[in-house]
Backbone bond lengths (Angstrom), bond angles and torsions (degrees), N, CA, C in turn:
res aa  C-N    CA-C-N  psi(-1)  N-CA   C-N-CA  omega(-1)  CA-C   N-CA-C  phi
1 M - - - 1.415 - - 1.533 111.03 -
2 F 1.394 114.35 -44.54 1.479 115.99 -178.10 1.497 110.75 -106.04
3 K 1.321 117.49 44.01 1.479 122.74 178.61 1.489 109.58 -63.24
4 W 1.242 119.93 -36.48 1.463 125.99 -177.12 1.546 109.79 -65.90
5 L 1.393 114.24 -25.72 1.437 117.21 -178.87 1.477 113.00 -77.43
6 M 1.290 117.41 -40.09 1.447 124.50 177.12 1.500 111.68 -115.23
7 K 1.268 109.74 83.40 1.535 117.23 178.60 1.439 110.55 -60.85
8 E 1.338 118.12 129.91 1.399 126.43 176.36 1.496 111.03 -84.03
9 E 1.338 118.30 131.09 1.494 124.62 176.31 1.506 107.18 -74.47
10 P 1.264 120.00 131.44 1.477 121.09 172.40 1.541 108.33 -65.39
11 E 1.305 118.44 145.13 1.431 121.91 177.36 1.573 111.66 -67.03
12 P 1.191 117.84 130.56 1.539 119.46 -179.09 1.474 110.56 -62.92
13 E 1.247 120.09 144.58 1.523 124.16 176.56 1.458 109.50 -67.45
14 P 1.340 119.13 138.45 1.431 120.93 176.00 1.551 108.56 -60.70
15 V 1.419 114.11 136.68 1.382 119.17 -177.42 1.540 110.44 -73.39
16 K 1.309 113.72 123.16 1.477 118.01 -178.75 1.573 106.62 -87.59
17 N 1.291 113.79 148.18 1.445 117.89 174.41 1.529 109.55 -71.69
18 A 1.313 115.50 127.64 1.440 122.10 -178.45 1.437 114.21 -70.41
19 I 1.374 116.02 -9.32 1.448 122.42 -174.39 1.550 106.00 -85.08
20 E 1.364 117.40 136.56 1.415 122.97 175.97 1.494 109.41 -101.70
21 Y 1.373 118.07 117.00 1.429 121.82 -177.92 1.541 106.92 -92.39
22 E 1.408 111.76 145.07 1.431 118.21 178.08 1.517 106.96 -98.37
23 D 1.329 118.03 -26.53 1.426 122.81 -178.88 1.501 112.51 -155.79
24 S 1.339 117.08 179.63 1.509 114.66 -179.45 1.469 112.50 -78.86
25 L 1.352 122.44 -13.89 1.352 125.31 173.20 1.633 112.60 -62.28
26 E 1.334 114.03 -44.84 1.417 121.44 179.92 1.536 108.32 -65.62
27 E 1.455 115.59 -44.23 1.401 115.41 -179.55 1.527 113.76 -62.75
28 A 1.285 115.52 -36.81 1.487 120.09 176.39 1.467 110.26 -63.56
29 L 1.369 122.38 -39.36 1.440 123.14 178.47 1.543 112.29 -59.92
30 W 1.368 113.99 -44.78 1.451 118.02 179.57 1.554 110.99 -66.12
31 E 1.286 116.38 -40.58 1.512 118.22 173.83 1.513 112.20 -59.49
32 M 1.316 118.78 -42.82 1.439 122.70 174.75 1.479 112.18 -58.83
33 K 1.358 117.95 -39.37 1.474 123.44 -179.22 1.574 110.04 -60.98
34 E 1.354 111.12 -44.44 1.497 114.19 178.23 1.550 113.89 -68.78
35 N 1.339 116.32 -44.13 1.473 119.01 179.14 1.500 114.87 -65.00
36 F 1.339 118.79 -40.08 1.462 122.74 -176.50 1.473 113.03 -99.51
37 D 1.370 120.61 4.28 1.488 123.98 178.81 1.592 109.24 54.61
38 L 1.350 114.21 49.11 1.412 117.57 174.54 1.602 113.16 -82.90
39 E 1.301 117.02 157.52 1.502 118.35 -179.81 1.587 108.74 -68.19
40 T 1.312 112.42 145.41 1.460 118.84 -178.46 1.501 110.67 -66.07
41 E 1.361 120.11 -37.61 1.433 123.26 -179.66 1.490 113.10 -62.28
42 E 1.326 114.14 -36.58 1.516 116.86 177.35 1.538 112.96 -59.87
43 V 1.243 111.86 -46.14 1.539 122.66 -175.22 1.543 106.97 -67.73
44 E 1.412 114.04 -44.54 1.409 116.66 -179.87 1.544 114.02 -62.46
45 K 1.425 114.65 -37.25 1.385 119.50 175.58 1.549 115.33 -64.61
46 A 1.345 114.91 -40.06 1.351 119.45 177.01 1.506 116.06 -63.89
47 V 1.330 111.88 -41.14 1.503 120.36 179.79 1.591 108.38 -65.99
48 F 1.315 115.94 -42.48 1.459 121.11 -179.97 1.487 111.60 -63.95
49 E 1.341 115.48 -46.35 1.514 119.85 178.38 1.570 110.38 -63.11
50 K 1.305 116.93 -38.43 1.422 118.43 -179.20 1.558 109.96 -67.75
51 R 1.333 117.38 -40.62 1.431 119.97 176.73 1.497 112.06 -62.52
52 Q 1.380 118.28 -42.56 1.409 122.42 175.60 1.439 115.44 -58.95
53 N 1.344 118.09 -43.19 1.507 126.30 175.32 1.462 112.70 -61.15
54 V 1.315 116.29 -44.71 1.492 120.20 -177.36 1.592 106.98 -69.15
55 K 1.298 116.08 -41.07 1.468 118.57 178.85 1.498 110.05 -60.74
56 Y 1.419 120.20 -41.98 1.447 124.45 177.59 1.528 112.65 -63.43
57 M 1.389 114.76 -41.36 1.509 118.45 178.78 1.519 110.98 -62.99
58 R 1.337 113.96 -42.02 1.565 116.12 179.23 1.450 112.39 -63.88
59 K 1.335 117.27 -39.78 1.402 125.84 176.86 1.531 114.97 -58.61
60 T 1.378 112.41 -46.17 1.512 120.04 -177.49 1.540 107.07 -72.44
61 L 1.314 118.79 -33.84 1.451 121.16 -176.20 1.551 110.39 -75.30
62 K 1.323 119.52 -24.88 1.456 120.97 174.34 1.518 113.75 -75.05
63 R 1.317 116.45 -24.93 1.399 120.94 178.81 1.532 112.04 -63.87
64 D 1.329 116.03 138.96 1.469 119.95 171.99 1.498 111.94 -81.98
65 I 1.301 118.86 123.27 1.460 123.97 -179.46 1.401 109.96 -98.88
């Protein structure tokens, strides 16, 4: 009856991680960063190098030998 008097606040959306994971290895790296308080640059570098290595492996496997 008096809902207008006590306006209910909508529940906030759960905050999504802005980081997009390609696989569980990347997700684990970011979890380790949070648990061990590692520098963000170190984890970003490791993720970037991993993606480059995977891209290279896929490229070489597609080649006919």
